[in-house]
C-alpha positions in Angstrom: 0.2 0.1 0.0 1.6 3.1 -1.2 0.9 6.6 -2.4 -0.3 6.7 -6.2 2.5 8.8 -6.8 5.2 6.6 -5.9 8.6 6.8 -7.4 9.2 3.8 -9.6 13.0 3.5 -9.4 15.6 4.2 -6.4 18.8 6.1 -7.6 21.8 4.2 -6.2 25.6 4.8 -6.4 26.1 3.1 -9.7 22.6 1.7 -10.7 18.9 2.0 -10.5 16.5 -0.3 -8.4 13.3 -1.1 -10.0 10.5 -0.7 -7.6 7.6 -1.4 -9.7 7.1 -4.6 -7.5 8.3 -5.1 -4.1 12.0 -5.7 -3.8 13.2 -8.1 -1.0 16.0 -7.0 1.4 17.7 -10.0 3.1 19.3 -9.3 6.4 22.9 -10.8 7.1 24.6 -9.7 10.5 28.1 -9.8 10.8 27.7 -9.4 14.7 27.6 -12.3 17.0 24.9 -11.3 19.0 21.9 -10.7 16.8 18.6 -12.8 17.8 18.3 -14.0 14.2 21.9 -14.9 13.3 23.9 -15.6 16.5 27.3 -16.7 16.9 30.7 -15.8 15.4 30.8 -17.0 11.9 33.5 -16.9 9.3 33.4 -14.4 6.2 32.9 -17.4 3.9 29.8 -18.7 6.1 28.5 -15.1 5.9 28.8 -15.0 2.0 27.2 -18.3 1.8 24.1 -17.1 3.7 24.3 -14.0 1.2 24.2 -16.2 -1.7 21.4 -18.5 -0.2 19.6 -15.2 0.2 19.9 -14.0 -3.1 18.8 -17.6 -4.5 15.7 -17.1 -2.4 14.9 -13.9 -4.2 16.8 -11.1 -2.5 17.8 -8.1 -4.5 19.1 -6.0 -1.6 21.3 -7.4 1.3 21.5 -5.5 4.5 24.7 -5.8 6.1 24.8 -5.0 10.0 27.6 -5.0 12.2 26.0 -4.0 15.5 23.2 -5.6 17.4 19.9 -3.6 17.5 19.0 -5.2 20.8 18.8 -2.4 23.5 20.5 -4.1 26.5 23.5 -5.0 24.4 26.1 -2.1 24.7 27.3 0.1 21.5 30.2 -1.1 20.0 33.2 1.2 18.7 33.0 2.3 15.3 36.4 0.5 14.5 35.1 -2.7 15.5 32.0 -2.3 13.4 34.0 -1.4 10.4 36.2 -4.6 11.0 32.8 -6.7 10.9 30.9 -5.2 8.0 33.7 -4.0 5.3 35.1 -7.4 4.7 31.6 -8.8 4.1 30.5 -5.8 1.7 33.6 -6.1 -0.1 33.2 -9.7 -0.8 29.5 -9.2 -1.9 30.6 -6.6 -4.2 33.3 -8.7 -5.7 31.4 -12.0 -5.7 28.0 -10.9 -6.2 28.2 -7.7 -8.4 24.4 -7.6 -9.2 23.2 -7.3 -5.6 22.5 -4.1 -4.1 24.4 -3.8 -0.8 23.0 -1.8 1.9 24.8 -1.2 5.5 22.8 -0.9 8.4 24.6 1.9 10.7 24.2 5.2 12.0 27.9 5.9 12.5 29.5 8.3 10.1 32.9 6.5 10.2 31.2 3.0 9.5 29.2 5.0 6.7 32.3 6.2 5.0 34.1 3.0 5.2 31.2 0.9 4.0 30.6 3.3 1.0 34.0 3.3 0.1 33.9 -0.7 0.0 31.1 -0.5 -2.4 28.0 -0.2 -0.4 24.7 1.4 -2.5 22.5 2.3 0.4 22.9 3.4 4.0 20.0 2.5 6.3 20.2 4.8 9.1 17.9 3.8 12.1 18.9 6.9 13.9 16.8 9.3 11.9 19.8 11.5 10.7 20.9 12.0 14.4 24.4 12.6 13.1 24.8 15.9 10.8 27.7 14.4 9.0 25.7 11.2 7.6 23.7 12.8 4.8 26.5 14.6 3.3 28.6 11.4 3.2 25.9 9.7 1.4 25.7 12.5 -1.2 29.3 12.7 -1.6 29.2 9.0 -2.9 26.0 9.4 -4.9 24.4 6.6 -2.7 20.9 6.2 -1.4 19.7 7.1 2.1 17.0 5.4 4.4 15.4 8.0 6.6 13.9 6.4 9.5 11.6 7.7 12.4 12.6 7.5 15.9 11.9 9.4 19.0 15.2 8.3 20.8 18.7 7.7 20.1 19.7 4.4 19.0 19.9 1.4 21.6 17.3 3.2 23.8 14.1 1.3 24.2 11.2 3.8 24.6 7.7 2.7 24.6 5.0 4.9 26.2 1.4 5.0 25.3 1.5 8.9 26.0 4.7 9.5 23.8 2.6 10.9 20.8 -0.4 13.2 20.8 -1.3 12.0 17.2 1.5 9.3 16.0 0.4 9.5 12.4 1.1 13.2 12.2 3.9 13.6 14.2 6.0 10.6 12.4 4.7 12.4 9.0 6.4 15.6 10.2 9.5 13.9 11.4 9.9 12.1 8.2 9.2 15.5 5.8 11.8 17.3 8.1 14.4 14.7 7.7 13.9 14.3 4.1 14.2 17.9 3.6 17.7 17.9 5.7 18.8 15.1 3.3 18.1 17.2 0.4 19.8 20.1 1.7 22.9 18.2 2.2 22.9 17.0 -1.4 21.3 13.5 -1.5 19.6 13.0 -4.7 15.9 13.4 -4.8 15.4 10.0 -6.4 18.0 8.4 -3.7 15.7 8.9 -0.7 13.8 6.1 1.2 11.4 6.6 4.0 10.9 4.2 6.8 8.2 4.9 9.7 10.1 2.9 11.9 7.9 -0.1 13.1 8.6 -1.0 16.9 11.1 2.0 17.0 10.1 4.1 20.2 6.4 2.9 19.5 4.3 0.6 21.4 2.6 -2.2 19.5 -0.5 -0.2 19.1 1.3 2.8 17.8 2.9 0.7 15.3 -0.3 -0.8 13.9 -1.8 2.8 13.8 1.0 3.8 11.7 1.1 0.8 9.4 -2.7 1.6 8.9 -2.0 5.0 7.6 1.1 4.3 5.5 0.1 6.6 2.6 -0.5 9.5 4.9 3.0 9.3 6.1 4.2 9.7 2.6 2.6 12.0 0.6 5.4 12.7 -2.0 5.4 8.9 -2.9 9.0 8.3 -1.8 10.0 4.5 -1.8 9.2 3.1 1.5 11.4 0.7 3.6 9.3 -1.5 5.6 11.2 -3.5 8.4 8.3 -5.5 9.4 9.6 -9.0 9.6 9.5 -10.8 13.1 8.6 -7.5 14.9 7.4 -7.1 18.3 4.2 -5.7 17.2 3.6 -8.9 15.4 4.7 -10.8 18.4 2.5 -8.9 20.7 -0.4 -9.5 18.3 0.1 -13.2 18.2 1.9 -13.9 21.4 5.1 -15.7 19.7 8.7 -15.4 19.8 10.6 -14.1 16.9 11.1 -17.3 14.9 7.4 -18.1 15.4 6.4 -15.1 13.5 6.4 -16.0 9.9 2.6 -16.3 9.8 2.2 -12.8 11.1 5.0 -11.3 8.9 3.1 -12.6 5.9 -0.2 -11.1 7.1 1.6 -7.9 7.5 3.3 -8.0 3.9 -0.2 -8.8 2.5 -1.8 -5.8 4.4 0.8 -2.8 3.5 3.7 -4.3 1.7 2.6 -5.9 -1.5 2.3 -2.9 -3.7 4.9 -0.8 -5.6 7.1 1.4 -4.5 8.0 -0.8 -1.4 11.4 -2.4 -0.2 10.7 -5.4 2.3 13.4 -5.9 5.1 12.9 -9.6 5.8 14.3 -12.5 7.3 12.3 -15.3 5.5 13.1 -14.3 1.9 12.1 -17.6 0.2 8.7 -17.7 2.1 7.9 -13.9 1.5 8.7 -14.3 -2.2 6.7 -17.5 -2.8 3.7 -15.8 -0.7 4.0 -12.8 -2.9 4.0 -15.2 -6.1 0.5 -16.7 -5.0 -0.8 -13.1 -4.0 0.1 -11.6 -7.5 -1.6 -14.6 -9.4 -4.8 -14.3 -7.4 -5.1 -10.9 -6.9 -3.8 -9.6 -10.3 -5.3 -9.4 -13.9 -2.3 -10.7 -16.0 -3.0 -14.2 -17.7 -1.5 -17.3 -16.1 0.7 -19.2 -18.5 -1.7 -22.0 -19.7 1.4 -24.4 -19.7 2.3 -23.8 -15.9 2.4 -27.2 -14.5 3.6 -28.8 -11.3 6.6 -31.2 -11.8 6.0 -34.8 -10.3 9.0 -34.6 -7.7 7.2 -31.3 -6.2 3.7 -33.4 -6.1 4.6 -35.4 -3.0 6.0 -34.5 0.5 8.7 -37.4 0.6 8.5 -39.6 -2.9 5.7 -41.3 -4.8 2.5 -42.8 -3.0 3.9 -46.2 -4.1 7.0 -45.7 -1.6 9.3 -45.2 -4.3 11.5 -42.0 -4.4 10.9 -39.5 -7.4 13.8 -39.1 -9.5 
């Protein structure tokens, strides 16, 4: 669900990204303390994960080097650089077709990541650092402008934090987009993100997602980081890895249209979900020769007990 005047493409450092359909952003954490990819992993293992995500349908890979968990201390920029830059360089070298995003709000990390070949900066601080947007502009890269009412690594959930959460988030995003433009970021290189769960209660996040077009009257590309989020957990009373059904419901409700980048953990499942949703909800004719292969008809071999070959 996006504004009817959405921007059909996103301008990146050396390419453009077609947004006529939802684009899937896979998540790869180069830090050892993420809830979704825990543990120290060698670079080649991380790169294998990138390859698997791309094979599943990811066009963009979001590389993070610091946990977003609020009770985990912030790390020094040098350590974060040491985590993300080798992976960014490896992706650019081995998978040049992939759009590389870096999930950071630290100018030193932004600079190092862009010099390593990253195309997009996913800033979850809401441009808290005045140095960040000019760095993005200098490299001709794209920038995600996200709403948050607190500095990174601070958990803030208060039912009375906003008088009108939709109006306040809309104003914040408009002001930050204007700031990015003033810093020289190209108008076609800006993505807005309402910041689901960031300094918002589950009810506030639901209210925002119900009013997405109002948050983005100029039809800028929208990043929706709704995968496995707390608001889904609260609605379904589930842990992060049990939230796929809720994630797919959220995608169907607000993330299945044009002009959207979906930041998801379960890339293959979301791609397959969108394929069926498009077929049943669209008007394009289905190929009359479409068939299911024999090996995909059964859960584990043929009914007579033999194995399909």
